[in-house]
N, C-alpha and C positions, 0 to 999 in steps of 0.2 A: 504494500500500500504506500503510495507516494503522498507527500504532504507539501502544500504550498502555504507558507506562513502557518497559521494555526488552523487552517481549513483542511479537513480530511478530503482527499481526492481519491475517488474510487476507480479501480480497474473495471473493464467490461464484465469480467466474471463476478466481481462484487456487486455491480449494479444489477446483474441478473438475480443475485440472491436477494437484493432489496426489492426487486420486482415480485418475487415470490411472497415476501412479507406484505408488500403493498396490496397484492390481490387478496390475501387473507383479510386485511383491514377493510378493503372496499366491499367484499362480499358479506362480511359480518355486519357492517354498517347498513347494507341494504336489507338484511334479515331483520335487524332491529327496527328499521323504518317500517317495514311491512307489518311488524307486530304491534306498532304503536296505534292505539285507538282510545277513544274515550272510555274511562273505567279501568285502565291498566295503570299499575304503579310503576314509577321509574325504576324501583328495585327489580321488578320483574323483567324489564328491558335489559338491565345489567346482567341478570341471570342468563338471559338468552345469549348475550355476548360472551359470558364466561363459558357456556357450553360450546360455542363456536370456537373459542380459543383452544379448548381441550381437544376437540375433534381435529383441529388443524395441526396439533402437536406444537403449538406456539406458546409463548408466555406473554403476559400483559406488560406493556410499557408503563402503565399507570399505577397498577396496584402496588402500594407501599412507597410510591414516589414521594419525595419531600422530607423523609425522615432525617436525612443528613443535612438539610438546608434550613433548620430552624422552624420547620413546619411539621404538623402532625402527619404521619404517613397517610397517603391518600387511600381510602378504604374500598375502592371500587375499581373495576376495569374500564368503565366508561365515565366520562364527564357528561352529565345530562343537565342542560340549563334551559329553564322554561320561562318564557315571556320576558320579564325584565332582567333575568339572569343572563349575563353575558358569556361567562366561561367558568369552568371548574366546578360546576354544580355537582353535588354529591347525590347519587341515586338513593332513594329511600322510600318512605311510605306516601310520597306525594302522588296523588291519583290524577292522571291527565283528564282534562275536560275538552269538550268540543270547542274548537277554535284556538286551543293553546298553540303557541309557536315554540317549537322544541329544537334546540341545537344539541347534537351528539358529537362529541370529540372522542376519538378512539385510536389506540395504537397498540401494535404488538411487535415482539421480537421473534424472529424465526431464524434459527441457526446463527444467532448472534447479530442479525441485521434488522433494523427497525423500519417500520412504516407507520405513518401518522396521517390521519384525515379527519375532517369534520363536515357534517352536513346540517342544514336547517330545513325543517318541514313543519307544516301545520297539521294538527290532529283534527280529523273530521272536516268541518267547513271553515276555511280560512277567511279572515277579514281581508278586504282589499289592501289595507295598510300592511298587514303581516306578509301577504304575498309579495307586495312591492318591495318591502325591506329585504326579504330573503333573496329576491332576484337581483336587487342592487348589489348585495354582498357577493352573490355568486358571480355576477359579471365582473366585479372588481377583482375577485380572485383570478379569474381567467385573464383579465387584463395584465395582472402581475405575472402570471405564468408566461404569457406571450412575450413580455418584456425581458425575460431571462434569456441570455444568449452568451455564448463563448466570446470573450473579449469585452463584454459589457461590465457594468458595475451594479452592485446591490441597489444603489440609489435609483437606477433605471426601473427596477421592480417597484420600489416604494413610490416613485413618482407616478407610475402607471396605475397603481391601486388608488392612490389619492385622487388622481385626475378622473378616473372612472366614477368614483363616488361623487365628486364635485360637479360632474357634468349634468347632473339631474337638477331640474328646477327646484325641487324640494331640498331643503337643507337637512342633511343627515350628519350624525356624529361619527367620527372615526376614532376608535379607541386606540390610544397611542402607548399606553403602559405595557401592553402585551403585543408581542411581535412574532413573526415567523422566525425560522431558525434553520441552521444546518442540521443534517440528520445522517445517521449511518450506523456505526458501531455503538452509538449512544443516541437516545431519542433527541436530546437537546445538545447541539454543538455550535461552534462558530460557523458562520457569522450570524448575527441577528439580522432579521429581515423586517425592518419597520414598515408600517403601512402608510407613512407619509415621508416625503423626502424629495431630494433634487436629483435630476439626471446627472450622470457622470461622477457621482460621489460614492464613497464606500469601497468595499473590497472588490478586487478584480475577479470576474467569473471565468473559470477555465473548464475545459473538458474534464468530466468526472466529478464535478461538484454536484451534490444533491441537496435540495432545499425543501423545507416545508413552508409554503406560502399560505398565509391565513389571515385575511382581513376579518375584523370584528366591527360591526356597524350598528348604530342605534337609530331609532326613529326620532330621537330628541337630542339632549345634551350628551356629549362624550364623557362627562364626569362620572367616575365610578366610585364604588364603595365595596368593601369586603365584609361579608357576614361574620358572625361570631365563630363559625366553624373553621375560620381562617383560610378557607378555600374559595367559597362561592363568591364570585364577583358580580355585582349588580349595577344597574344604572341608578344614579342618584335621584333622577327625576321620575323614576318608575316607568320610563318608556321602554318599548320593545327593543330587543337586541337580536342580532343574527350573527352566525359564525360559519364560515366555509373555509375548507383547507384541503390541499392536495400535496403529496410528496412528488417532487419533480427531479428528474435527472437531466443534466446537460451532457449529451453524447456528441460524438464526432459527426453525427448525422443530423442532429437537431435536438428536439425536446421529447422526453418520454415521461408521461405522467404515470408514475408507478402505482398509484392507488386508484386509478380509473380502469374499469374493466377493459375498455378499448385502448388503453394507453394514452387517452386524450386525443386520439386521431380526429374524431368528428369536430370537437371544439377548436383544436389547433388549425385544422384545415379550413374551417369556416372563417378563421381570423387571419388567414394567410401566413401562418407560422409553419416552420418545418417540423414535421412529425419524424422523430428519430429513434425508433425502437432498435434494440440490439437482438431481439428475437425472444419470444416467450417459450 
């Protein structure tokens, strides 16, 4: 494994291993989404994810995380954040109701390599506001993905995410305290990938770099607060929040979205970006 500065640079063989982890993440997230309905508790959704991890022969990237960083060990394999919860929601006895906006963040390690992804969806019948917020966040994530390129800079991604959100007539909040990140043999690695920034700034991107790109957007103020559980981050004004994330590899051929079932081909092609898989 080569290193450039403090950024872990992967070989093609290592990226293929990350693709295997990414597929586990993407498929289990879809299973959790399919199971979400009014009347189900978030702990039940976490149990479904735990079963999927066991079947895949993987381990959770989240369970127990934080114990060495002055935080209580995270007690679940998913982060499930509902409505005004932005990120790091702890699954429990909260029962989902019709119209709830749910963000699920999920990661696994398979053979020592991590994948990390997040999706947002409405339970039952969504409000127009919730649908719009989730789509704004999803589009911002893809804008950031497309901005990643060999020879570019981290700031190019940050600027693309911010510009995508700011392009809408309605004013949305972009959460700045929590960022995307490098990923590989650890879930969180250098470099940080902020969701606001300027083009041409930040670390240089090279072939073999893998990043988790993850905007978090609110329907109101971007100001946040952390609940007494020391994990759950919420909007201070009670507005809805959305979170989307994919793990992306920069290959010699283009971009490969490791946590998307199709590798990101459809979204990348639609945006004029180079789809660059190494082979599944």
